[in-house]
N, C-alpha and C positions, 0 to 999 in steps of 0.2 A: 863713919863720917859721911859717906855718900850712900844713897839708897840704890840697891841694884836694879838694873833694868829688867822689868818683868814681861815686856812685850817683845816679840821678834822684831828685828830691824827691817826697814823697808826693803833692803837688798835681799834678805832671806825670803821675804814674802814674794817679791818679784821673781826670784829664782824658782820658788815652789810653784807659782802660777804658770810660769813659762814652761816648766817641765810637765805640768799637767796638760797643757795645750799642745805640746809637741812643737815648740817654737824653734828648737835647735835644728839647724840644717847641717848636712855634711859639707865637707870642703868642696866636693864635686858639685853639689847643688849650688853653693855660693858662687863657684866659678862659672857655672852655667848661667846664673842670673847676671853676673857681671859681663860675661861675653855677649849675652843677648842684649844687654843695655848698650854696650859699645857699638854693636852691629846695628841696632835700631837707630842710634844717633847718626851713624855713618849713612844709613839709608835715608834719613831726613835730609842730610846735607847733599846726598846724591840727588834726591828729588828736587832740591833747590837748584842744583846745577843743571838738571834736565830742563827745568822751567826756563832758565836763562838761555841755554843753548842745547837744543835737543840733539842727541846723537845715539846711534844704535849701540855703541859701546856702553854709554851710561844707562841705556834702557836694559841691556843685558846684566849690567852690574846691579841695578836695582832689583831685578828679578832674582838674581843669586842671593843678594843680601836678605830679601824677604823670605826666601826659601830656607836660608840658614837660621834666621830668627824663628821661623815656624818650627823647625826641627828642634831647636833648643827649648822651645816653649811647649813641647808636646803636641804640636800640630796647630796651635793657635797663631793665626796670622798677626803680624804687628799692626798696630794702629798707625795710619799715615795721615798727616795733616796736609791740607792744601798748600802748595808752595806759595811763597809771597811774591815771587818774580821780581824781587829787589835784592840787591847785594852785589858785592864785588866778587867776580869769579876767582880772582887770585886769593882773596881771603877765604872763600869757601873751599878752594883746593887745599889751602894751608890747614884749615880746620879738619877737612876730611883726611889729610895726611896724618895729622896728629891722632885722630880717632882710629884710623887703620893701624897705626903703630901700637896703640893701647890694646886693640882687639888682638893683634898678633901676639903680644906678650901674654894675655890671658889665655888665648887658645893654646899657646905653647905650654903654659903651666898646667892646663887642663888635659893636655895630650890629645887635643882635637885636631887631627890631620887636615880634615876638610875645612874647618874654620881657620886654621893657620894658613892654608894655601889661599883661601879667599882673601884673608886680610893682607897677605903678602902681595897678591896681585893688585889689590886696591892701593896699597902703599906705593907700589912701583908706578901705577898709573897716575896717581896724584903727584908723585915726585917728578915724573916726566912732564906733567902739566905745569909744574912750578919751575922746571928747568934745573932740578937738582940731580946730582949724580946718584945713581942707585947702588 
């Protein structure tokens, strides 16, 4: 009644092409990529906060974040945009607090002690800036 399908499905072709190019990453590599992304986003928000109100603590945090991202990316430094010098510091601290929490979760899943410690310090610093209990 129906004619059989004689060509491979799109999914089979895509899987075969992906396997040939080595597109599959390990769980550890995926967690490295996610952690580097969260820390890069946290670095961007930290740079925005530094542009609004410079402080040695934020400067040190930005340096630590940049070093952590470079470590996760095999020595490649993160790209950093010029801060806009506009924004509400409370909202930026809130965003940074959320990003630090996400980074802490991924660093813990990954088993990265240095990344988890850095994320925990940033989480505490932004919680203090927001007046939240740690």
